C-alpha positions in Angstrom: 191.1 34.2 266.1 189.4 32.6 263.0 186.8 29.8 263.4 186.9 26.8 260.6 184.9 24.7 259.2 184.7 21.0 258.6 185.6 21.8 254.8 188.6 23.7 255.6 186.2 27.3 255.2 187.2 29.5 257.1 184.4 32.1 257.5 184.5 33.2 261.0 185.3 37.1 261.2 184.7 37.3 257.8 182.3 39.1 255.6 181.3 36.8 253.0 179.5 39.4 251.5 182.8 40.5 249.8 184.7 37.3 250.1 185.8 34.9 247.4 186.3 31.4 248.0 189.1 29.3 245.5 188.1 26.0 246.4 189.7 22.4 247.3 189.1 21.4 243.7 190.2 24.7 242.2 193.1 25.6 240.6 193.9 29.1 239.4 197.2 30.9 237.4 197.3 34.3 236.9 197.2 38.4 238.4 194.5 38.1 241.5 193.9 41.5 242.4 190.3 42.8 244.7 188.4 44.1 246.5 187.3 42.6 250.3 188.8 39.0 250.7 189.9 36.2 248.8 189.6 32.6 250.5 192.4 30.2 248.9 191.1 26.9 250.0 192.7 25.0 246.6 195.7 27.0 244.5 196.9 29.8 242.8 200.2 30.3 240.5 201.4 33.8 239.8 201.0 37.2 241.5 198.2 39.0 244.0 197.7 42.0 244.5 195.0 43.7 247.8 194.8 45.8 249.9 192.4 43.3 251.5 193.1 40.7 253.6 193.9 37.0 251.7 193.8 33.8 253.6 194.9 30.8 252.7 193.5 27.2 254.4 194.8 24.2 255.1 194.4 22.8 251.8 195.7 26.2 250.4 198.7 26.1 248.2 200.2 29.9 247.1 203.1 30.4 244.6 204.0 33.1 243.3 204.2 37.3 244.7 201.9 38.7 247.5 201.4 42.3 248.0 198.9 42.2 250.3 197.0 44.6 253.3 196.8 41.1 255.2 197.4 37.5 254.9 196.4 34.7 257.4 198.3 31.5 256.2 197.3 27.8 257.2 198.0 26.2 254.4 201.7 27.1 251.9 203.1 29.6 250.3 206.1 29.7 247.9 206.7 32.9 247.2 207.6 36.3 248.5 205.2 38.4 250.6 204.5 41.9 251.1 201.4 42.8 253.8 201.0 46.8 254.9 199.0 45.1 257.9 200.0 41.7 259.1 201.3 38.2 258.5 199.6 35.3 260.1 
């Protein structure tokens, strides 16, 4: 379904013009809302709200509440997930 590059970023089937990437060495805490997509390869703590797509890469970690259009999880999630379309 998704093609993974060697650096852990998943880019095939992702609109890179509308996608934000939190790289492996990035840590973010707070509330995140967005349009389009977000790829988390680093650490996020807090709340995520969007109708878009969230991808948690192999090195990604999300601790908190997620309300999203769809989410693809390759990494670690601790918390509640509510998806409108799919959780993979």
